[in-house]
C-alpha positions as CSV (number, residue, x, y, z in Angstrom):
1,M,-9.8,-110.6,105.3
2,T,-7.1,-113.2,106.2
3,I,-6.9,-116.1,103.7
4,S,-5.5,-119.3,105.1
5,T,-2.6,-120.8,103.1
6,A,-0.9,-124.2,102.9
7,Y,1.8,-123.0,105.2
8,S,-0.5,-121.3,107.7
9,R,-2.4,-124.6,108.1
10,D,0.8,-126.5,108.5
11,L,2.1,-124.2,111.2
12,G,-1.3,-124.1,112.9
13,D,-1.3,-127.8,113.0
14,E,2.2,-127.7,114.5
15,L,0.9,-125.4,117.3
16,R,-1.9,-127.9,118.0
17,H,0.7,-130.6,118.4
18,L,2.6,-128.4,120.8
19,R,-0.5,-127.8,122.8
20,E,-1.4,-131.5,123.0
21,S,2.1,-132.6,123.9
22,G,3.2,-129.7,126.0
23,T,0.0,-129.1,128.1
24,G,-2.4,-132.0,127.6
25,L,-5.1,-129.3,127.4
26,T,-8.0,-129.1,124.9
27,G,-8.2,-126.1,122.7
28,R,-11.0,-124.7,124.9
29,A,-9.1,-125.3,128.1
30,L,-6.0,-123.6,126.7
31,A,-8.2,-120.6,125.7
32,V,-9.4,-120.4,129.3
33,Q,-5.8,-120.4,130.6
34,L,-4.9,-117.6,128.1
35,G,-8.0,-115.6,128.6
36,W,-8.9,-116.0,124.9
37,D,-12.1,-116.8,123.2
38,P,-12.1,-120.5,122.3
39,S,-12.7,-119.6,118.6
40,K,-9.3,-117.7,118.6
41,V,-7.4,-120.9,119.5
42,S,-9.3,-122.8,116.9
43,N,-8.8,-120.3,114.1
44,I,-5.0,-120.0,114.8
45,E,-4.6,-123.8,115.0
46,H,-6.5,-124.2,111.7
47,G,-4.4,-121.5,110.0
48,R,-7.4,-119.3,109.5
49,A,-6.2,-116.4,111.6
50,R,-2.8,-114.7,112.1
51,A,-1.5,-114.8,115.6
52,S,0.3,-111.6,116.8
53,E,3.8,-111.8,118.3
54,I,2.2,-111.4,121.8
55,D,-0.3,-114.2,120.9
56,L,2.6,-116.5,120.0
57,V,4.6,-115.6,123.2
58,Q,1.6,-116.4,125.4
59,Y,0.7,-119.6,123.5
60,L,4.2,-121.0,123.3
61,T,5.1,-120.0,126.9
62,L,2.1,-121.9,128.2
63,C,3.3,-124.9,126.1
64,G,6.6,-124.7,128.0
65,K,8.8,-123.3,125.2
66,D,11.7,-120.9,125.8
67,V,12.7,-117.7,124.0
68,D,14.9,-119.4,121.5
69,F,12.1,-121.6,120.4
70,F,9.8,-118.6,120.1
71,E,12.3,-116.7,118.0
72,E,12.7,-119.6,115.5
73,F,8.9,-120.1,115.3
74,R,8.3,-116.4,114.9
75,R,10.8,-116.4,112.0
76,R,8.9,-119.1,110.2
77,Y,5.5,-117.8,111.2
78,R,5.9,-114.4,109.6
79,H,5.7,-116.0,106.2
80,A,2.7,-118.2,107.1
81,F,0.1,-116.1,105.2
82,D,2.2,-115.2,102.1
83,L,0.4,-116.0,98.9
84,Y,3.7,-117.3,97.5
85,F,5.9,-119.5,99.7
86,V,9.1,-121.4,99.0
87,Q,10.6,-124.4,100.8
88,V,13.6,-126.6,100.3
89,P,12.8,-130.0,98.7
90,D,13.4,-132.1,101.8
91,E,10.8,-130.2,103.9
92,L,7.8,-132.4,103.0
93,R,5.4,-131.6,105.9
94,T,3.6,-128.8,104.1
95,L,3.3,-130.7,100.9
96,S,2.0,-133.8,102.7
97,M,-0.6,-131.8,104.7
98,T,-1.7,-130.1,101.5
99,E,-2.2,-133.5,99.8
100,S,-4.0,-134.9,102.8
101,A,-6.4,-132.0,103.1
102,A,-7.2,-131.7,99.4
103,T,-10.6,-132.9,98.0
104,K,-9.2,-132.8,94.4
105,I,-5.6,-133.1,93.2
106,T,-4.6,-132.4,89.5
107,T,-1.0,-132.9,88.5
108,Y,1.2,-132.9,85.4
109,D,4.5,-134.5,84.9
110,V,6.7,-134.6,81.8
111,L,9.6,-137.0,82.4
112,M,8.8,-139.0,85.5
113,M,5.8,-140.8,87.1
114,P,3.7,-138.8,89.6
115,G,5.1,-139.2,93.1
116,L,1.8,-140.4,94.5
117,L,1.8,-143.3,92.0
118,Q,5.5,-144.4,92.0
119,T,6.3,-147.9,93.0
120,V,9.2,-148.4,95.5
121,P,11.6,-149.9,92.9
122,Y,10.9,-147.1,90.4
123,A,11.3,-144.4,93.1
124,H,14.6,-146.0,94.1
125,E,15.9,-146.1,90.6
126,L,14.8,-142.4,90.1
127,F,16.7,-141.3,93.2
128,V,19.8,-143.2,92.2
129,E,19.9,-142.0,88.6
130,R,19.4,-138.4,89.7
131,G,22.7,-138.8,91.7
132,V,22.1,-135.9,94.1
133,E,21.1,-137.8,97.3
134,T,23.1,-139.9,99.8
135,P,22.0,-143.6,100.3
136,E,20.5,-142.5,103.7
137,N,18.5,-139.7,102.1
138,I,17.3,-142.0,99.3
139,K,16.0,-144.5,101.9
140,R,14.2,-141.8,103.8
141,G,12.9,-140.2,100.7
142,I,11.3,-143.4,99.6
143,E,9.8,-144.0,103.0
144,L,8.3,-140.5,102.9
145,R,6.9,-141.1,99.4
146,V,5.3,-144.3,100.5
147,E,3.7,-142.6,103.5
148,R,2.3,-139.8,101.4
149,Q,0.7,-142.4,99.1
150,T,-1.6,-143.7,101.9
151,I,-4.1,-141.0,100.9
152,M,-4.7,-143.0,97.7
153,R,-6.0,-145.9,99.8
154,R,-8.4,-143.8,102.0
155,P,-12.1,-144.4,101.7
156,N,-12.5,-140.6,101.4
157,R,-9.5,-140.2,99.2
158,P,-9.3,-137.0,97.1
159,E,-10.4,-137.0,93.5
160,C,-7.1,-137.4,91.6
161,V,-6.4,-136.6,87.9
162,F,-2.9,-137.2,86.7
163,Y,-1.8,-135.8,83.4
164,L,1.4,-137.6,82.2
165,H,3.4,-136.9,79.0
166,E,4.2,-140.0,77.1
167,L,7.9,-139.1,77.3
168,A,7.7,-140.3,81.0
169,L,6.7,-143.7,79.8
170,Q,9.7,-143.8,77.5
171,V,12.3,-143.0,80.1
172,R,13.5,-146.4,81.2
173,L,14.7,-146.8,84.8
174,G,16.0,-150.1,86.1
175,T,14.9,-153.5,84.7
176,A,12.0,-154.3,82.5
177,Q,10.2,-155.7,85.6
178,V,10.6,-152.3,87.4
179,M,9.0,-150.5,84.4
180,E,6.2,-153.1,84.0
181,D,5.2,-152.9,87.6
182,Q,5.2,-149.1,87.4
183,Y,3.0,-149.1,84.3
184,L,0.6,-151.5,86.0
185,R,0.5,-149.2,89.0
186,L,-0.7,-146.4,86.8
187,L,-3.6,-148.6,85.8
188,H,-5.2,-148.8,89.3
189,R,-8.7,-147.5,89.5
190,T,-8.0,-145.0,92.4
191,H,-7.4,-142.2,90.0
192,V,-7.9,-140.8,86.5
193,L,-4.9,-141.0,84.2
194,R,-4.6,-138.8,81.1
195,I,-1.6,-139.4,78.8
196,V,-0.4,-136.6,76.6
197,P,0.8,-138.3,73.3
198,A,4.5,-138.1,72.4
199,N,3.8,-136.2,69.2
200,V,2.3,-133.3,71.2
201,M,5.8,-131.9,71.9
202,T,4.5,-128.4,72.8
203,A,3.0,-129.8,76.0
204,A,6.5,-131.1,76.9
205,L,7.5,-127.4,77.2
206,L,5.1,-126.9,80.1
207,S,6.6,-127.3,83.6
208,K,5.4,-130.0,85.9
209,C,2.8,-128.6,88.3
210,S,0.0,-129.5,90.6
211,L,-3.3,-127.9,91.7
212,Y,-4.8,-128.7,95.1
213,E,-8.5,-127.9,95.8
214,F,-10.2,-127.9,99.1
215,E,-13.7,-127.9,100.5
216,K,-13.3,-124.7,102.6
217,A,-10.0,-123.2,101.6
218,S,-8.5,-121.4,98.5
219,P,-6.8,-123.6,95.9
220,V,-3.0,-124.0,96.0
221,S,-0.8,-124.2,92.9
222,Y,2.4,-126.1,93.5
223,G,5.6,-126.6,91.5
224,S,9.1,-128.0,92.3
225,T,12.6,-128.1,91.1
226,E,15.8,-129.7,92.6
227,A,16.3,-126.5,94.5
228,A,12.9,-125.4,95.8
229,M,9.2,-126.2,96.2
230,V,6.9,-123.3,95.5
231,F,3.3,-123.0,96.9
232,A,1.1,-120.2,95.4
233,Q,-2.4,-119.0,96.3
234,D,-2.3,-115.8,94.4
235,P,-5.4,-115.6,92.1
236,A,-3.3,-115.0,89.1
237,A,-1.2,-118.1,89.8
238,I,-4.3,-120.2,90.2
239,K,-5.8,-118.9,87.0
240,R,-2.5,-119.6,85.1
241,T,-2.4,-123.2,86.5
242,R,-6.0,-123.8,85.5
243,K,-5.1,-122.6,82.0
244,V,-2.3,-125.2,81.9
245,F,-4.7,-128.0,82.7
246,Q,-7.3,-126.7,80.2
247,R,-4.6,-127.0,77.6
248,L,-3.7,-130.5,78.7
249,D,-7.3,-131.5,78.8
250,A,-7.6,-130.5,75.1
251,V,-4.6,-132.5,73.9
252,A,-4.5,-135.6,76.2
253,L,-6.0,-139.0,75.5
254,D,-9.1,-139.8,77.4
255,P,-8.9,-142.2,80.3
256,E,-9.8,-145.3,78.3
257,Q,-7.4,-144.4,75.5
258,S,-4.7,-143.8,78.1
259,R,-5.2,-147.3,79.5
260,R,-4.8,-148.8,76.1
261,K,-1.7,-146.8,75.5
262,L,-0.2,-148.0,78.8
263,M,-1.0,-151.6,77.9
264,E,0.9,-151.1,74.6
265,Y,4.0,-150.3,76.7
266,V,3.4,-153.4,78.9
267,S,3.1,-155.5,75.8
268,R,6.3,-154.1,74.3
269,L,8.2,-154.9,77.5
270,R,7.0,-158.5,77.6
271,E,7.7,-158.9,73.9
272,D,11.3,-157.7,74.5
273,S,11.7,-160.1,77.4
274,N,10.2,-163.2,75.8
275,G,11.3,-162.6,72.2
276,S,7.7,-163.0,71.0
277,R,4.5,-160.9,71.5
278,T,2.4,-161.6,74.6
279,D,-1.3,-161.3,74.3
280,L,-2.7,-159.4,77.3
281,A,-6.4,-159.9,76.5
């Protein structure tokens, strides 16, 4: 049985865009032209079925693509159904599609705010301090991050639970205003925030990770470094990721305690700025 993956759904969606832009045909009309059952086009475009090389040749030729395009797409497509898949960090299409399709997103970060909750000034300071991106890449990186965050404003937005180690609150980036705005962004009611207290240092040894769950597809475990993004759907990887979040659930503050902890940080910033304590009640 073929199991769809984050990457197979990404490439299937790319095929759909090629069909629409290259032929103007519906999926059913394309199937007629190819002599296929309409369900075959649908399954390939939704990443639920693996297209053979002949399938890809026929599909892409009808979309007006040449042999060079086919060879490049075939190279990418042969990894589409791998249960482990690695991408370079600046290829965000698969990640964005995974976030957009998920019905539940659970993440953990140790030293930085979750990407889906970062303010623009905080994200800018983060890119600058890391010192590995050009100004042009920083600008584009922030734009892409803001675009990804639109899922948090959808009426049917995914259920989101963000675990965040308190160390991330203590890493100061930019001005006090940048940090205050970022703290307040974490307080929005579009998600659940669970802060892991600073004295639980064993949790800081866990790598940042995410778990994406879907209505009709297998869960995806995700992790990233400066060098690579890794998507995993192997059952062992999913089980291990769930264990990480079970551990975090046991040691993290509950949502209301987390909100109070955040307000303590806001109060400290305002006290430092004004020279006297500000009552936030």
